[in-house]
N, C-alpha and C positions, 0 to 999 in steps of 0.2 A: 502494499498499498505506498502509496506517494503521500508523504505529509509534511505541510508546511508550518514550521515553528516562528511566528512572529514575535519576536523578542529576543534580543540576545544578552540579557544579565543572567546571573546566575540560575534562575527559576528556568530562563528558556534554554540554557546550555545542558542545564539537569534533564529537561526533555527530551532535547535532541539526544542527546548520549542516549538515555534510556531507549528510545525508539528505535535508532540505529543496534541496541542489543536485542531488543526483543524481533530483529528483521524487517522491519518497515525501512524504507527510502525518506529519510529525512532530509529537509533543507531549512535552515537556519537562517532567519531574516532578520537584520536587525532595524529594528522602526524606524529609529533618526536618521538612518540612510535612505531608508525605503518610503517612508512616509506613508498616506492613505492610498496614492494614486498606485504607487510601486508593489505597497504589500496585494493591492486588489487585482494587481497585473499579476501578480504573483499565483494568486489563487486560482487563474484558470489550468494548471498544470497542476492542481494539488487533487487528491481524491477525501482530504480530512485538513482541518486547521486544528492549531496550537495558539491559542492567543496568550500570552505571556507579558503583554505590556503592562503600564501602570493601569489603574483602573478609570482614570476618567478620561481615557482615551478607547476604550473598547466599544462601546455603542456602534459608532460607524465600521469598525471591523466586524463585530457581530452580526450588522446590515448587510455587507457586503460578503462574508460567506452566507448567510442564509438564502440571500438573493442566489447564489448558487448552486443550493441545494448542498452544503456542505456541513459534516456535523463538526462540531467543533470540540473541542476540551478548552476551558475556560479556566484560568486561574482564578481562585479565591482574592475577595469577593468577586461579587457578580456586578455589583456598584454600590453605591453610597447616597444616592436618592432614594427616596419611595418612588417616585415617578420614571425614575431611569429602569428600575427594575420591571415595573409595568409595561415600560416600552419594550426592554429586552424580550420579557413573557411572550408578548403580543409578536414580536417580530422572528422568534426562536421557534416558535410551536411547532411549524413543519419538519422541522428536525431534532426539535428536544430530546424528544424518544432515544435519538441515537448519538445524543451529546451528554459529555461530562462535566460537572464542576470541581474545581480543585481542591475539595477538600480529602487529601490523601488520608489524613488520621483516622478516616473511619474505616481505613484498613487495618488499624493498629489492634494487634492483638487484645491490648486490654480495653480498648474500646469496646472492640465485637463481644468482649467478656462482659461487660456492661450493660449493652445493649441487649444480650441475650437473658439478662437476670430479672427475677422479679421484682420490682422496683413500684408495685402499689401502694407498699406501705412508707414510701417517701414520704416525707413531710418539710425536711430543709436541704438545701444544696450550698457548695459553695465550688467556684472553679478559679483556679488561679494561674497565672503565668506571667512570666517578666525575665528581663535582663537586661545589663546596660548597654542600650544601645550601641555606645562607643566602642565597645567589645567584639563587636557582631565579627566583623570580616575584618582580615589584614588588608591594609592602602585600601581603606573605604570610608567614606565621608558621611555621616547623617546628611550633612547641608546639603549636598551633591544628590541626593536619593529623590524616588518620586516619596518616599515616606516624610519628607517634609515640607511637603505641599499642604497648604489648604483644604485645596481640593481631591481629595480620594486619597490623602495620607493620614497619620496619625496611628496611633498604636492600635485603638478600638480597632480597625481597618485590617492594619497588618498583622495581629492575632488576633483575628476573629477565628478560629479553629475552635476556642471554646464554648463561643456563642454558638458555632453549628454542634459541636457536642450536644450542648444543653437542649441543642432542639430538636437532636434527635431521639434524647432521652426521653424528653418531655415535651410532645408536638405540641401542646395547647398553651405554650408560656406565651404571655404578653411584657413587654417595658413597661415597667410604671416608675423609672427615672433613672437619670444616666447624669455622675458626679464626676468631671475632668479637671485635670491640672494641667495648664498650659505654660507655653514660655515666652519671655518678650523677645527674642530672637526668632520666634516662628508662631505669629499670630493665626489662632484659627487651628492649630494642629494640638491635639492631644496626647498627651507625654505620659499621662496614667488615668484611666478610667475604671470607674465602677456601676453597674449595670445591675441595677435592681429590677427582678423579674417574678411574676408570680401568675397560678393557675388556680384555679380552686383546689383548696387544701394545701396547696404548695407555695413554698414563698423560697429565694435564694437568689444567689448573686453572683457573675460573673465579671473578673476582676482585672486587668492586664496592665502592665508597667513598663518604660525602657528605662529605669532606674534602679533596677535592686542589682548590688554586687555580681551575684552568683544568678544561673539559672534557676528558677524556680516555675514546675508546671504541677500542681497538684487538684485533686477532684476528691472531695468529699461529699457523700450522700448519706442522711442519716432518716434513717427509718424505726418503725416502734419494734420490725423484726430482726433488722441487721443494720450496719452501715459497712458503707466501702469506703475504703483510704486508700485512694491509689496517686502513689507518688511518682509520674509520667519521669521527673528528671532522673530518681533514684533508679528508676526499674522496681519499686519495692511496691506491691498491689496486697494490700491488705482485705479482706473480709471479716466481719467481727457479727457473729450472732451470740445467744446466749450461752451457748458450749464454750464459748472464748473465742479467740482469732486465730485466721488461718493467713496464712500465706500465699496467694497463688503464683504458679511459676508459668510467666509469660512474656517468655524473649523475644527482643525485636531485633533486627536490622533496619535501620532506619530507611534507606535506598530502597526495601523492599517494598515499604509503603508506596513507593513512586511508582516502581514496577507495575505493582498488583494492579493500583488503579490504572495506569497506561494501557497494560494488558486488556482490561476490561474496556476502556477506548476503543481500542483496535478492534474488538471484536463487536462492540455495537456500530462500529462505523461501518465492517463490512458484513452486517448482519450474522456473526458469527455466535456460538455459544460464549456467554460471560461467566464468570467465577463462582456467581449464585450468592456473592454475599450481598444480604439483607439491606446492608447499609450502602450501597452502591449509589453515590453521587451523582445518578445520572440526573441532569437538568432538568426536566420536568419535573423530578421527584423532590428538588431543592428548592423547589422556590420559598416554601414556609420558611424554612432558614435564611433565603437570601433577603425576603421581605425585615425578617428578625433584625438581621445586620443594620440595613440600611435605616429603620426606624429606631432602631438603638444610635446609629450616628446623627440624626435628625435630631434628637432629644437630647444632646449633650450642652450639660449645664457648666460651664467654666467657673469653681467656685477657688479659685487659686492658683499663683504664677509661681516657678520652681526657679532657683539661682544657677543650679548645675551647670557647668557649661558643657555647652554640645559643640564640637567643632563640625 
């Protein structure tokens, strides 16, 4: 299969390499060099498209791809404005059942274990993720990245896997409030956000930050029958019941998630058999999660300013 990867940043290069490893004919195209005209022209020779650009320029690419009937792998988040989510949903409807949204964490063995558990007794939850953004990659500056943009940047969008996980576990969640911290050098960009969520009989929050010195990534679910305490950073997954705690063995090789997601995309795009993962992020099945992310972004309320130096 001939696949065009638009966006030559770190995630685009990863997808390009994984596609080649899976036997696809992948072409990597720089958005900065090609622009919309060049990208659209390159789609004429493709059978599928991976869109790995900054979030704020995806809509015209999605329009160009769907106009050609091409299935898409779109990096997360789908969009940051609720109106744009709806525009994409309408545009992509003809190919959405053959397309994927890039929530590769849905292939994490611990996420699949959680989603396969009985969570009917859960009444509270907390999902957290964060790390000092200045330590993310060598020879990389936050100020020069897509994440530093007021339109489409910020930590809520950048680390929205946890919001997607909450939506997977509890599909009826609604956003009740969002508290964010900003930075004087980057107006409109959230460096820490806490999203309050609720459903009938259930309340919780998702928190993310660009600030903490060491990576943390944790999911805690509290129920009347059991508690799940999953530390994704340490790969330590505990379930506690009345009989006591139990450590679950859920090993992970990180790129395996990306490979599994791309393997499913190639199967969808070609009409083949997928992995059977019940959480497979098929685009038409992910719109609820995409709406939750965009709704949270639109409800950010900045209640403080940081002084940490961010190069």
